[in-house]
Backbone as CSV, one residue per row, in Angstrom:
resi,resn,N_x,N_y,N_z,CA_x,CA_y,CA_z,C_x,C_y,C_z
1,MET,84.123,-63.248,21.232,83.854,-61.808,21.082,83.492,-61.479,19.646
2,ARG,84.150,-62.045,18.653,83.867,-61.763,17.255,82.510,-62.246,16.869
3,LYS,82.105,-63.461,17.379,80.791,-63.992,17.030,79.693,-63.108,17.585
4,ARG,79.858,-62.602,18.852,78.834,-61.755,19.445,78.673,-60.473,18.634
5,PHE,79.792,-59.897,18.181,79.759,-58.686,17.385,79.045,-58.918,16.090
6,GLN,79.363,-60.036,15.440,78.715,-60.328,14.168,77.232,-60.548,14.328
7,GLY,76.858,-61.225,15.456,75.420,-61.439,15.691,74.707,-60.129,15.868
8,THR,75.365,-59.260,16.545,74.748,-57.933,16.740,74.600,-57.212,15.429
9,ALA,75.599,-57.333,14.583,75.561,-56.668,13.285,74.432,-57.199,12.443
10,ARG,74.265,-58.552,12.487,73.206,-59.129,11.680,71.841,-58.650,12.154
11,ARG,71.716,-58.595,13.532,70.436,-58.104,14.055,70.208,-56.651,13.626
12,GLY,71.283,-55.838,13.582,71.157,-54.441,13.142,70.703,-54.361,11.708
13,ARG,71.328,-55.258,10.883,70.919,-55.234,9.486,69.469,-55.659,9.345
14,GLY,69.005,-56.573,10.215,67.587,-57.004,10.152,66.643,-55.872,10.504
15,ARG,66.986,-55.095,11.570,66.135,-53.958,11.934,66.130,-52.913,10.836
16,GLY,67.275,-52.725,10.177,67.336,-51.737,9.088,66.443,-52.138,7.939
17,ALA,66.406,-53.425,7.670,65.557,-53.895,6.573,64.094,-53.656,6.887
18,VAL,63.714,-53.896,8.163,62.312,-53.683,8.573,61.939,-52.218,8.435
19,VAL,62.836,-51.315,8.877,62.584,-49.881,8.777,62.439,-49.475,7.317
20,ALA,63.304,-50.003,6.459,63.255,-49.649,5.045,61.941,-50.093,4.428
21,LEU,61.506,-51.327,4.758,60.246,-51.831,4.208,59.066,-51.013,4.707
22,THR,59.101,-50.700,6.004,57.993,-49.910,6.573,57.902,-48.547,5.919
23,THR,59.087,-47.937,5.715,59.105,-46.613,5.081,58.578,-46.690,3.662
24,ALA,59.015,-47.738,2.943,58.569,-47.895,1.557,57.074,-48.080,1.486
25,PHE,56.511,-48.764,2.473,55.065,-49.017,2.481,54.258,-47.769,2.858
26,LEU,54.772,-46.955,3.796,54.044,-45.797,4.295,54.089,-44.610,3.351
27,LEU,55.154,-44.510,2.552,55.264,-43.355,1.661,54.074,-43.211,0.720
28,PRO,53.617,-44.288,0.042,52.432,-44.114,-0.819,51.208,-43.679,-0.046
29,LEU,51.061,-44.207,1.197,49.904,-43.813,2.004,49.955,-42.336,2.319
30,GLY,51.180,-41.847,2.622,51.334,-40.428,2.900,51.002,-39.592,1.688
31,ALA,51.400,-40.107,0.519,51.106,-39.362,-0.705,49.608,-39.302,-0.945
32,LEU,48.920,-40.452,-0.678,47.470,-40.459,-0.839,46.802,-39.531,0.157
33,ALA,47.264,-39.565,1.394,46.682,-38.706,2.421,46.870,-37.250,2.085
34,GLY,47.953,-36.944,1.382,48.222,-35.561,1.029,47.173,-34.971,0.115
35,CYS,46.303,-35.820,-0.512,45.260,-35.292,-1.389,44.276,-34.426,-0.643
36,ASP,44.053,-34.729,0.689,43.118,-33.872,1.399,43.606,-33.443,2.761
37,SER,44.832,-33.706,3.107,45.278,-33.242,4.416,46.695,-32.711,4.426
38,GLY,47.449,-32.842,3.374,48.840,-32.412,3.410,48.989,-30.931,3.171
39,SER,49.570,-30.183,4.093,49.863,-28.770,3.902,51.180,-28.457,4.560
40,ALA,51.736,-27.341,4.203,53.071,-26.992,4.698,53.089,-26.876,6.200
41,ASP,52.020,-26.410,6.818,52.033,-26.213,8.272,51.412,-27.383,9.004
42,GLY,51.052,-28.428,8.257,50.497,-29.605,8.901,49.039,-29.485,9.222
43,ALA,48.386,-28.366,8.900,46.968,-28.198,9.209,46.149,-29.037,8.253
44,LYS,45.070,-29.571,8.739,44.213,-30.434,7.937,43.227,-29.587,7.154
45,HIS,43.060,-29.891,5.865,42.111,-29.188,5.016,41.123,-30.193,4.469
46,THR,39.882,-29.883,4.476,38.851,-30.779,3.943,38.226,-30.121,2.721
47,SER,37.974,-30.909,1.709,37.355,-30.390,0.490,35.865,-30.189,0.727
48,ALA,35.280,-29.110,0.164,33.853,-28.816,0.326,33.336,-28.194,-0.966
49,ALA,32.063,-28.466,-1.249,31.452,-27.905,-2.452,31.385,-26.383,-2.321
50,PRO,31.667,-25.642,-3.392,31.617,-24.170,-3.312,30.204,-23.677,-3.027
51,ARG,30.108,-22.658,-2.210,28.795,-22.098,-1.891,28.224,-21.350,-3.092
52,PRO,26.928,-21.528,-3.367,26.344,-20.804,-4.513,26.343,-19.305,-4.274
53,THR,26.622,-18.555,-5.314,26.620,-17.100,-5.212,25.189,-16.600,-5.051
54,PRO,24.890,-15.869,-3.986,23.512,-15.395,-3.801,23.081,-14.459,-4.916
55,LYS,21.842,-14.626,-5.374,21.316,-13.771,-6.435,20.955,-12.404,-5.863
56,PRO,21.281,-11.345,-6.582,20.941,-10.005,-6.082,19.428,-9.803,-6.038
57,THR,18.971,-9.068,-5.049,17.547,-8.774,-4.944,17.136,-7.853,-6.082
58,PRO,16.117,-8.243,-6.871,15.721,-7.395,-7.998,15.205,-6.046,-7.521
59,LEU,15.520,-4.998,-8.276,15.076,-3.662,-7.893,13.575,-3.507,-8.081
60,TRP,13.009,-4.228,-9.046,11.578,-4.103,-9.325,10.819,-5.232,-8.626
61,ASP,10.007,-4.870,-7.645,9.188,-5.827,-6.916,7.876,-5.998,-7.669
62,ARG,7.571,-7.211,-8.112,6.375,-7.466,-8.907,5.114,-7.644,-8.067
63,SER,5.245,-7.569,-6.766,4.066,-7.700,-5.909,4.119,-6.710,-4.740
64,PRO,4.105,-5.412,-5.016,4.123,-4.418,-3.928,2.892,-4.554,-3.046
65,ASN,3.064,-4.258,-1.770,2.012,-4.487,-0.796,1.125,-3.272,-0.540
66,SER,1.486,-2.120,-1.103,0.671,-0.915,-0.922,0.837,-0.017,-2.140
67,VAL,-0.243,0.676,-2.500,-0.264,1.483,-3.718,-0.870,2.850,-3.435
68,ALA,-0.192,3.899,-3.875,-0.742,5.255,-3.826,-0.821,5.777,-5.253
69,ALA,-1.939,6.400,-5.602,-2.154,6.884,-6.963,-2.107,8.402,-7.013
70,VAL,-1.452,8.934,-8.036,-1.445,10.369,-8.299,-1.827,10.577,-9.755
71,GLY,-2.348,11.769,-10.055,-2.725,12.020,-11.437,-3.932,12.925,-11.554
72,ASP,-4.777,12.632,-12.540,-5.881,13.530,-12.875,-7.235,12.834,-12.811
73,SER,-8.203,13.335,-13.586,-9.583,12.865,-13.512,-9.748,11.400,-13.883
74,ILE,-8.870,10.872,-14.733,-8.996,9.463,-15.103,-8.815,8.585,-13.876
75,THR,-7.802,8.895,-13.068,-7.544,8.104,-11.863,-8.586,8.365,-10.785
76,ARG,-9.323,9.479,-10.881,-10.427,9.755,-9.949,-11.733,9.096,-10.386
77,GLY,-11.747,8.456,-11.546,-12.967,7.821,-12.025,-14.030,8.825,-12.454
78,PHE,-13.594,9.984,-12.919,-14.534,11.052,-13.301,-15.488,10.583,-14.395
79,ASP,-16.769,10.866,-14.208,-17.837,10.546,-15.172,-18.033,9.047,-15.392
80,ALA,-17.490,8.224,-14.536,-17.673,6.777,-14.686,-18.942,6.283,-13.996
81,CYS,-19.399,7.003,-12.965,-20.579,6.569,-12.205,-21.756,7.525,-12.372
82,SER,-21.483,8.824,-12.451,-22.533,9.824,-12.646,-21.928,11.026,-13.349
83,VAL,-22.766,11.844,-13.937,-22.297,12.919,-14.791,-21.536,13.991,-14.017
84,LEU,-20.388,14.370,-14.557,-19.538,15.435,-14.017,-19.200,15.236,-12.538
85,SER,-18.929,13.991,-12.147,-18.598,13.682,-10.752,-17.466,12.661,-10.688
86,ASP,-16.648,12.798,-9.643,-15.614,11.801,-9.387,-16.253,10.523,-8.848
87,CYS,-15.580,9.396,-9.099,-16.037,8.108,-8.570,-14.810,7.250,-8.275
88,PRO,-14.031,7.626,-7.232,-12.757,6.949,-6.974,-12.875,5.463,-6.675
89,GLU,-14.068,5.003,-6.300,-14.209,3.575,-6.017,-14.048,2.714,-7.275
90,VAL,-14.142,3.336,-8.473,-13.933,2.564,-9.698,-12.581,2.894,-10.338
91,SER,-11.711,3.585,-9.629,-10.398,3.948,-10.163,-9.603,2.713,-10.570
92,TRP,-8.976,2.778,-11.720,-8.142,1.679,-12.210,-6.988,1.357,-11.264
93,ALA,-6.541,2.364,-10.504,-5.348,2.198,-9.669,-5.665,1.682,-8.276
94,THR,-6.655,2.288,-7.622,-6.882,1.992,-6.198,-8.334,1.698,-5.865
95,GLY,-9.223,1.606,-6.846,-10.638,1.419,-6.584,-10.970,0.092,-5.921
96,THR,-12.198,0.007,-5.433,-12.658,-1.195,-4.737,-13.785,-1.911,-5.478
97,ASP,-14.238,-1.360,-6.594,-15.341,-1.965,-7.343,-14.934,-3.338,-7.887
98,GLU,-15.774,-4.335,-7.638,-15.449,-5.712,-8.032,-15.383,-5.885,-9.540
99,LYS,-16.155,-5.098,-10.289,-16.151,-5.229,-11.742,-14.886,-4.632,-12.364
100,VAL,-14.345,-3.627,-11.721,-13.121,-3.004,-12.228,-11.900,-3.838,-11.868
101,ARG,-11.831,-4.310,-10.628,-10.668,-5.032,-10.115,-9.396,-4.203,-10.356
102,SER,-9.280,-3.165,-9.572,-8.173,-2.215,-9.714,-6.814,-2.886,-9.569
103,LEU,-5.777,-2.153,-9.911,-4.411,-2.661,-9.764,-4.148,-3.077,-8.324
104,ALA,-4.549,-2.241,-7.371,-4.329,-2.567,-5.956,-5.037,-3.864,-5.574
105,GLU,-6.271,-4.045,-6.075,-7.028,-5.263,-5.774,-6.355,-6.477,-6.406
106,ARG,-5.924,-6.357,-7.635,-5.288,-7.483,-8.320,-3.974,-7.878,-7.658
107,LEU,-3.260,-6.903,-7.122,-1.993,-7.179,-6.433,-2.212,-7.724,-5.033
108,GLY,-3.433,-7.601,-4.521,-3.685,-7.995,-3.135,-3.044,-7.050,-2.142
109,ALA,-2.908,-5.790,-2.524,-2.265,-4.797,-1.655,-3.069,-4.599,-0.376
110,HIS,-2.368,-4.420,0.718,-3.011,-4.211,2.017,-3.302,-2.749,2.310
111,GLY,-2.805,-1.871,1.449,-3.066,-0.447,1.626,-3.119,0.242,0.279
112,SER,-4.078,1.166,0.096,-4.151,1.925,-1.158,-4.766,3.285,-0.881
113,TRP,-4.245,4.309,-1.589,-4.692,5.687,-1.384,-4.722,6.397,-2.723
114,ASN,-5.706,7.260,-2.908,-5.862,7.980,-4.172,-5.706,9.476,-3.932
115,PHE,-4.603,10.040,-4.416,-4.318,11.468,-4.254,-4.480,12.242,-5.562
116,ALA,-5.017,11.597,-6.595,-5.235,12.274,-7.873,-6.317,13.345,-7.725
117,LYS,-6.283,14.341,-8.596,-7.256,15.429,-8.577,-7.769,15.682,-9.994
118,THR,-9.089,15.777,-10.108,-9.668,16.114,-11.406,-9.170,17.484,-11.851
119,GLY,-8.714,17.564,-13.083,-8.185,18.811,-13.619,-6.700,19.010,-13.400
120,ALA,-6.050,18.100,-12.677,-4.626,18.263,-12.360,-3.767,18.158,-13.618
121,ARG,-2.681,18.931,-13.625,-1.686,18.855,-14.688,-0.374,18.356,-14.086
122,MET,0.616,18.158,-14.947,1.887,17.610,-14.477,2.523,18.490,-13.403
123,ALA,2.322,19.781,-13.486,2.894,20.682,-12.483,2.330,20.426,-11.093
124,ASP,1.170,19.767,-11.007,0.555,19.460,-9.710,1.089,18.167,-9.104
125,LEU,1.839,17.411,-9.888,2.266,16.091,-9.430,3.183,16.126,-8.202
126,PRO,4.176,17.016,-8.127,5.028,17.027,-6.931,4.249,17.194,-5.637
127,GLY,3.220,18.053,-5.646,2.412,18.234,-4.446,1.641,16.980,-4.071
128,GLN,1.112,16.286,-5.073,0.391,15.044,-4.803,1.331,13.984,-4.236
129,ILE,2.537,13.922,-4.786,3.506,12.940,-4.301,3.938,13.255,-2.873
130,GLU,4.014,14.527,-2.544,4.345,14.899,-1.171,3.288,14.350,-0.200
131,GLN,2.023,14.408,-0.598,0.951,13.835,0.221,1.080,12.318,0.284
132,ALA,1.332,11.708,-0.877,1.429,10.247,-0.931,2.585,9.734,-0.080
133,ALA,3.675,10.494,-0.017,4.857,10.053,0.719,4.577,9.838,2.198
134,GLU,3.589,10.540,2.731,3.249,10.381,4.143,2.741,8.970,4.447
135,LYS,2.194,8.295,3.436,1.685,6.932,3.617,2.760,5.876,3.416
136,LYS,3.916,6.290,2.891,5.029,5.375,2.634,4.606,4.152,1.808
137,PRO,4.002,4.372,0.652,3.574,3.241,-0.171,4.759,2.544,-0.836
138,GLU,4.586,1.282,-1.143,5.626,0.547,-1.844,5.594,0.838,-3.344
139,MET,4.450,1.342,-3.830,4.343,1.718,-5.241,3.497,2.969,-5.384
140,ILE,3.913,3.850,-6.304,3.120,5.015,-6.683,2.787,4.883,-8.164
141,THR,1.513,5.041,-8.506,1.113,5.028,-9.909,0.927,6.458,-10.397
142,VAL,1.313,6.688,-11.640,1.211,8.020,-12.254,0.435,7.914,-13.562
143,LEU,-0.611,8.676,-13.678,-1.308,8.848,-14.962,-1.682,10.318,-15.040
144,ALA,-0.871,11.084,-15.740,-1.058,12.529,-15.821,-0.516,13.040,-17.146
145,GLY,-1.051,14.166,-17.585,-0.576,14.771,-18.817,-1.686,15.126,-19.775
146,ALA,-2.846,14.467,-19.647,-3.954,14.772,-20.556,-4.396,16.222,-20.413
147,ASN,-4.430,16.725,-19.182,-4.872,18.108,-18.978,-3.838,19.136,-19.425
148,ASP,-2.596,18.693,-19.594,-1.580,19.607,-20.140,-1.838,19.867,-21.617
149,ALA,-2.476,18.889,-22.268,-2.842,19.056,-23.676,-4.280,19.533,-23.824
150,CYS,-5.127,19.162,-22.884,-6.540,19.563,-22.921,-6.703,20.950,-22.301
151,ARG,-6.607,21.982,-23.142,-6.750,23.354,-22.660,-7.836,24.056,-23.481
152,ASP,-8.172,25.274,-23.062,-9.196,26.029,-23.790,-8.762,26.290,-25.228
153,SER,-7.472,26.358,-25.444,-6.920,26.576,-26.773,-5.622,25.791,-26.888
154,ALA,-5.317,25.318,-28.079,-4.077,24.579,-28.282,-2.861,25.436,-27.939
155,SER,-2.999,26.740,-28.060,-1.871,27.628,-27.760,-1.540,27.653,-26.265
156,TYR,-2.450,27.174,-25.435,-2.220,27.166,-23.991,-1.651,25.836,-23.479
157,MET,-1.412,24.909,-24.367,-0.875,23.622,-23.922,0.471,23.809,-23.221
158,THR,0.732,22.989,-22.221,1.994,23.079,-21.484,3.173,22.811,-22.418
159,PRO,4.152,23.704,-22.458,5.345,23.446,-23.275,6.030,22.154,-22.835
160,VAL,6.624,21.468,-23.771,7.254,20.175,-23.477,8.354,20.321,-22.437
161,ALA,9.130,21.399,-22.498,10.218,21.596,-21.532,9.675,21.750,-20.116
162,GLU,8.561,22.476,-19.963,7.951,22.630,-18.639,7.391,21.299,-18.151
163,PHE,6.791,20.548,-19.039,6.254,19.230,-18.697,7.372,18.335,-18.176
164,ARG,8.503,18.357,-18.881,9.655,17.552,-18.467,10.162,17.988,-17.088
165,ALA,10.296,19.277,-16.896,10.811,19.782,-15.625,9.909,19.375,-14.458
166,SER,8.602,19.432,-14.666,7.658,19.064,-13.610,7.743,17.573,-13.280
167,PHE,7.872,16.753,-14.310,7.958,15.313,-14.071,9.272,14.955,-13.384
168,GLU,10.353,15.589,-13.787,11.637,15.344,-13.128,11.578,15.762,-11.660
169,THR,10.939,16.890,-11.389,10.784,17.340,-10.000,9.974,16.330,-9.204
170,ALA,8.924,15.786,-9.813,8.082,14.800,-9.125,8.877,13.551,-8.773
171,LEU,9.684,13.056,-9.690,10.478,11.861,-9.405,11.548,12.138,-8.353
172,ARG,12.137,13.324,-8.388,13.111,13.674,-7.341,12.439,13.704,-5.981
173,GLU,11.205,14.165,-5.939,10.452,14.184,-4.683,10.243,12.767,-4.161
174,VAL,9.946,11.860,-5.080,9.786,10.456,-4.677,11.081,9.936,-4.080
175,ARG,12.184,10.153,-4.774,13.455,9.600,-4.301,13.940,10.242,-3.010
176,ARG,13.630,11.505,-2.809,14.032,12.167,-1.572,13.250,11.611,-0.376
177,GLU,11.969,11.393,-0.568,11.115,10.932,0.535,11.032,9.411,0.630
178,LEU,11.070,8.732,-0.523,10.850,7.286,-0.561,11.870,6.631,-1.492
179,PRO,13.093,6.445,-1.040,14.162,5.957,-1.924,13.873,4.618,-2.601
180,LYS,13.107,3.740,-1.935,12.883,2.403,-2.485,11.485,2.208,-3.071
181,THR,10.666,3.228,-3.055,9.317,3.100,-3.603,9.369,3.031,-5.127
182,GLN,8.590,2.115,-5.687,8.531,1.956,-7.135,7.508,2.917,-7.724
183,VAL,7.757,3.302,-8.971,6.860,4.228,-9.664,6.422,3.584,-10.977
184,TYR,5.120,3.415,-11.129,4.578,2.909,-12.394,3.959,4.082,-13.132
185,VAL,4.414,4.316,-14.359,3.973,5.472,-15.145,3.166,5.003,-16.350
186,ALA,1.897,5.403,-16.403,1.045,5.103,-17.545,1.174,6.222,-18.577
187,SER,1.144,5.871,-19.831,1.233,6.867,-20.890,-0.051,7.687,-20.989
188,VAL,0.058,8.876,-21.555,-1.100,9.744,-21.773,-1.954,9.119,-22.877
189,PRO,-3.268,9.024,-22.686,-4.120,8.401,-23.703,-4.086,9.152,-25.033
190,ASP,-4.494,8.458,-26.077,-4.586,9.034,-27.418,-5.862,9.879,-27.485
191,LEU,-5.747,11.182,-27.271,-6.907,12.067,-27.220,-7.610,12.155,-28.576
192,LYS,-6.849,12.058,-29.625,-7.458,12.118,-30.958,-8.320,10.892,-31.206
193,ARG,-7.885,9.770,-30.728,-8.682,8.550,-30.829,-9.993,8.703,-30.059
194,LEU,-9.932,9.308,-28.888,-11.136,9.516,-28.083,-12.107,10.461,-28.795
195,TRP,-11.576,11.512,-29.416,-12.423,12.417,-30.203,-13.108,11.661,-31.338
196,SER,-12.350,10.857,-32.035,-12.879,10.115,-33.168,-13.975,9.139,-32.738
197,GLU,-13.784,8.508,-31.601,-14.752,7.523,-31.119,-16.013,8.185,-30.577
198,GLY,-15.870,9.322,-29.900,-17.000,9.929,-29.206,-17.803,10.928,-30.005
199,ARG,-17.277,11.426,-31.113,-17.957,12.515,-31.819,-19.248,12.078,-32.509
200,GLY,-19.475,10.775,-32.586,-20.725,10.298,-33.162,-21.860,10.206,-32.164
201,ASN,-21.594,10.562,-30.893,-22.626,10.476,-29.864,-23.163,11.869,-29.539
202,PRO,-24.436,12.144,-29.804,-24.991,13.495,-29.587,-24.882,13.972,-28.145
203,LEU,-25.179,13.091,-27.180,-25.098,13.493,-25.777,-23.665,13.840,-25.406
204,GLY,-22.736,13.028,-25.836,-21.337,13.288,-25.536,-20.895,14.634,-26.038
205,LYS,-21.294,14.979,-27.237,-20.883,16.266,-27.810,-21.493,17.453,-27.062
206,GLN,-22.673,17.257,-26.494,-23.267,18.322,-25.681,-22.460,18.540,-24.411
207,ILE,-22.003,17.454,-23.809,-21.157,17.553,-22.606,-19.822,18.197,-22.962
208,TRP,-19.298,17.884,-24.129,-18.025,18.460,-24.546,-18.098,19.980,-24.598
209,LYS,-19.271,20.486,-24.947,-19.437,21.942,-25.060,-19.339,22.657,-23.721
210,LEU,-19.376,21.881,-22.611,-19.235,22.481,-21.284,-17.770,22.813,-20.984
211,GLY,-16.895,22.427,-21.876,-15.489,22.811,-21.706,-14.531,21.660,-21.520
212,ILE,-14.949,20.424,-21.797,-14.064,19.275,-21.651,-13.084,19.227,-22.823
213,CYS,-11.811,19.393,-22.538,-10.727,19.270,-23.518,-11.033,20.011,-24.815
214,ALA,-11.283,21.313,-24.688,-11.672,22.106,-25.855,-10.625,22.100,-26.957
215,SER,-9.343,21.997,-26.593,-8.304,22.019,-27.618,-8.447,20.859,-28.603
216,MET,-8.976,19.724,-28.123,-9.198,18.584,-29.001,-10.660,18.425,-29.388
217,LEU,-11.576,18.646,-28.453,-12.990,18.317,-28.676,-13.835,19.489,-29.156
218,GLY,-13.290,20.711,-29.079,-14.058,21.868,-29.541,-14.396,21.766,-31.024
219,ASP,-15.593,22.260,-31.396,-16.055,22.161,-32.796,-15.862,20.735,-33.306
220,ALA,-16.440,19.806,-32.580,-16.168,18.386,-32.802,-16.443,17.913,-34.214
221,ASP,-17.444,18.511,-34.869,-17.805,18.051,-36.215,-17.072,18.794,-37.326
222,SER,-16.339,19.832,-36.946,-15.660,20.628,-37.963,-14.472,19.865,-38.539
223,MET,-14.377,19.876,-39.856,-13.247,19.233,-40.531,-12.508,20.223,-41.432
224,ASP,-12.664,21.520,-41.125,-11.931,22.498,-41.927,-10.447,22.444,-41.569
225,GLU,-9.652,23.143,-42.335,-8.210,23.058,-42.177,-7.751,23.467,-40.782
226,GLY,-8.354,24.522,-40.237,-7.953,24.991,-38.915,-8.229,23.961,-37.835
227,ALA,-9.403,23.331,-37.890,-9.769,22.333,-36.883,-8.875,21.105,-36.983
228,VAL,-8.623,20.684,-38.208,-7.767,19.510,-38.412,-6.356,19.790,-37.906
229,GLN,-5.847,20.959,-38.205,-4.488,21.313,-37.770,-4.424,21.428,-36.243
230,ARG,-5.480,21.971,-35.649,-5.528,22.107,-34.186,-5.470,20.733,-33.522
231,ARG,-6.275,19.823,-33.996,-6.279,18.473,-33.405,-4.931,17.784,-33.609
232,GLU,-4.341,18.003,-34.757,-3.043,17.382,-35.016,-1.968,17.939,-34.086
233,SER,-2.027,19.222,-33.788,-1.038,19.818,-32.880,-1.190,19.253,-31.475
234,VAL,-2.436,19.005,-31.055,-2.669,18.390,-29.748,-2.111,16.966,-29.735
235,GLN,-2.365,16.247,-30.814,-1.861,14.875,-30.916,-0.340,14.838,-30.838
236,GLU,0.310,15.735,-31.553,1.768,15.789,-31.530,2.300,16.115,-30.138
237,ARG,1.581,16.964,-29.423,2.021,17.321,-28.074,1.902,16.120,-27.128
238,VAL,0.839,15.363,-27.263,0.675,14.168,-26.434,1.798,13.165,-26.716
239,VAL,2.128,12.987,-27.970,3.234,12.093,-28.332,4.540,12.585,-27.698
240,ALA,4.754,13.895,-27.712,5.963,14.465,-27.102,5.960,14.254,-25.585
241,TYR,4.804,14.404,-24.946,4.715,14.164,-23.510,5.089,12.714,-23.177
242,ASN,4.576,11.783,-23.955,4.879,10.375,-23.690,6.360,10.069,-23.891
243,LYS,6.976,10.752,-24.815,8.426,10.589,-25.002,9.172,11.064,-23.754
244,VAL,8.721,12.148,-23.171,9.319,12.653,-21.933,9.141,11.635,-20.810
245,LEU,7.946,11.103,-20.658,7.682,10.123,-19.605,8.612,8.918,-19.748
246,ARG,8.777,8.449,-20.970,9.642,7.296,-21.214,11.096,7.615,-20.875
247,GLU,11.585,8.753,-21.328,12.996,9.093,-21.133,13.329,9.356,-19.669
248,VAL,12.500,10.121,-18.989,12.779,10.462,-17.593,12.653,9.222,-16.709
249,CYS,11.637,8.429,-16.949,11.443,7.218,-16.154,12.606,6.247,-16.347
250,ALA,13.142,6.165,-17.558,14.231,5.227,-17.853,15.485,5.517,-17.041
251,ARG,15.640,6.734,-16.548,16.827,7.087,-15.762,16.710,6.672,-14.300
252,ASP,15.545,6.213,-13.899,15.297,5.793,-12.513,15.097,4.281,-12.500
253,LYS,15.961,3.561,-11.795,15.923,2.093,-11.805,14.663,1.526,-11.156
254,ARG,13.964,2.328,-10.388,12.734,1.850,-9.746,11.490,2.462,-10.393
255,CYS,11.641,2.917,-11.626,10.511,3.486,-12.369,10.253,2.621,-13.599
256,ARG,8.987,2.350,-13.887,8.628,1.545,-15.056,7.531,2.245,-15.848
257,TYR,7.838,2.565,-17.101,6.890,3.180,-18.029,6.118,2.071,-18.747
258,ASP,4.880,2.332,-19.115,4.053,1.265,-19.693,4.349,0.967,-21.156
259,GLY,5.374,1.618,-21.717,5.735,1.344,-23.096,4.755,1.908,-24.109
260,GLY,3.890,2.833,-23.672,2.896,3.409,-24.568,1.619,2.591,-24.647
261,ALA,1.405,1.682,-23.680,0.255,0.782,-23.734,-1.081,1.514,-23.635
262,VAL,-1.189,2.492,-22.738,-2.452,3.231,-22.604,-2.686,4.084,-23.850
263,PHE,-1.648,4.739,-24.334,-1.780,5.534,-25.559,-2.249,4.660,-26.720
264,GLY,-1.750,3.452,-26.787,-2.067,2.572,-27.902,-3.377,1.817,-27.763
265,TYR,-4.009,1.886,-26.568,-5.246,1.122,-26.386,-6.397,1.798,-27.139
266,ARG,-7.133,1.029,-27.903,-8.210,1.557,-28.731,-9.535,1.497,-27.949
267,PHE,-9.759,2.529,-27.131,-11.011,2.600,-26.378,-12.196,2.623,-27.344
268,SER,-13.200,1.804,-27.050,-14.423,1.783,-27.861,-15.576,2.309,-27.007
269,GLY,-16.788,2.270,-27.560,-17.942,2.810,-26.846,-18.148,2.206,-25.472
270,ASP,-17.921,0.905,-25.323,-18.126,0.247,-24.029,-17.122,0.724,-22.982
271,GLN,-15.968,1.171,-23.436,-14.928,1.603,-22.493,-14.979,3.095,-22.179
272,LEU,-15.944,3.816,-22.764,-16.043,5.256,-22.540,-17.303,5.603,-21.751
273,SER,-17.201,6.697,-20.989,-18.328,7.170,-20.181,-19.566,7.383,-21.047
274,ARG,-20.704,6.943,-20.574,-21.950,7.124,-21.339,-22.442,8.562,-21.264
275,TRP,-21.780,9.393,-20.446,-22.154,10.807,-20.346,-21.280,11.694,-21.230
276,ASP,-19.959,11.483,-21.166,-19.122,12.403,-21.954,-18.375,11.725,-23.105
277,TRP,-18.426,10.426,-23.198,-17.776,9.701,-24.276,-16.325,10.144,-24.464
278,PHE,-15.654,10.357,-23.337,-14.261,10.789,-23.371,-13.466,10.146,-22.235
279,HIS,-13.994,10.245,-21.022,-13.355,9.586,-19.885,-13.693,8.090,-19.887
280,PRO,-12.845,7.267,-19.268,-13.139,5.829,-19.223,-14.388,5.528,-18.384
281,SER,-15.177,4.584,-18.852,-16.307,4.059,-18.077,-15.765,3.048,-17.068
282,LYS,-16.642,2.375,-16.342,-16.183,1.307,-15.453,-15.444,0.247,-16.251
283,ASN,-15.991,-0.084,-17.408,-15.339,-1.059,-18.272,-13.957,-0.561,-18.686
284,GLY,-13.884,0.704,-19.072,-12.602,1.277,-19.459,-11.606,1.313,-18.313
285,GLN,-12.088,1.624,-17.110,-11.217,1.598,-15.929,-10.669,0.186,-15.704
286,GLY,-11.498,-0.809,-15.945,-11.038,-2.191,-15.819,-9.950,-2.531,-16.817
287,ARG,-10.080,-1.984,-18.030,-9.048,-2.242,-19.036,-7.732,-1.581,-18.639
288,LEU,-7.813,-0.375,-18.075,-6.601,0.292,-17.594,-5.949,-0.518,-16.475
289,ALA,-6.771,-1.087,-15.604,-6.243,-1.919,-14.518,-5.547,-3.157,-15.076
290,GLU,-6.124,-3.756,-16.107,-5.496,-4.920,-16.739,-4.123,-4.573,-17.306
291,ILE,-4.069,-3.451,-18.016,-2.800,-3.016,-18.607,-1.753,-2.799,-17.518
292,ALA,-2.148,-2.109,-16.455,-1.203,-1.820,-15.372,-0.728,-3.099,-14.694
293,TYR,-1.635,-3.994,-14.392,-1.262,-5.240,-13.710,-0.312,-6.071,-14.567
294,ARG,-0.590,-6.128,-15.850,0.279,-6.893,-16.754,1.690,-6.314,-16.766
295,ASN,1.808,-4.987,-16.799,3.125,-4.362,-16.855,3.849,-4.392,-15.513
296,VAL,3.117,-4.228,-14.423,3.749,-4.235,-13.099,4.282,-5.619,-12.762
297,THR,3.573,-6.660,-13.142,3.971,-8.032,-12.762,4.857,-8.709,-13.798
298,ALA,5.123,-8.054,-14.912,5.980,-8.647,-15.945,7.421,-8.758,-15.441
299,ALA,8.107,-9.831,-15.863,9.493,-10.020,-15.445,10.393,-8.909,-15.992
300,GLU,10.072,-8.419,-17.161,10.859,-7.357,-17.797,9.949,-6.184,-18.137
301,PRO,10.460,-4.976,-18.131,9.641,-3.825,-18.491,9.233,-3.900,-19.953
302,PRO,8.102,-3.280,-20.322,7.678,-3.284,-21.725,8.704,-2.578,-22.612
303,ALA,8.797,-3.044,-23.831,9.780,-2.466,-24.757,9.372,-1.041,-25.128
């Protein structure tokens, strides 16, 4: 009986040794497995590369598919094809002339509309935008303000506060009707530069006498104190208008001002109408289209 008991004990001690060895061997494996599967509830977890954070969609689309233009005689192509006549087919914004290559053409837009009116002032812009909104364009171009300074007398120029109020109303109209439509705003041209360039042309000065921008172009050859002061007051008003365009546009994330590019462009004889030497010619319309395309497609707005 004692021998049988002892044999059993020895066998028990042998099984205990096997269990101890097995446990000692499995513990490191369990620790290794815990690197990717050990959790308090026993659920298996697998490691995975973190998903990249999606980039936000930029507010400014550099390739809008449709363009509507608002503004004045410049956007209507006035005096570019024939004397004292609109010629919208050469418009810098929406024209179809191959030599001009308008902004819409350069963008490859599938739709374009021109709602600008010769003689229009900033106060007319909200009405034009209301018309443009019916087409639901992806971009609206604005070139307006020259006629606010071009009046029969410098004393009749649109006050800066009224100009600002009209432009703010126009942008609110855009946002109410077209929340995601982009607005490209061109600066008012340097009217004094145009006077300086065109006053040497006899035909141009005869056309000016018909009433084109009398506040700047009237008495074109006069250099007396009154004439000089009058032209300077018009110039200062244009600078103030462009400051308004820049400030108001900057408050709208989908609005881009040209940084004063049109104001700063030095139009020469080739870029001016051969009839009035004031409005852009076809060549000049092409230069405006170049400026607009460069600014619309730039990664960052002009400084």
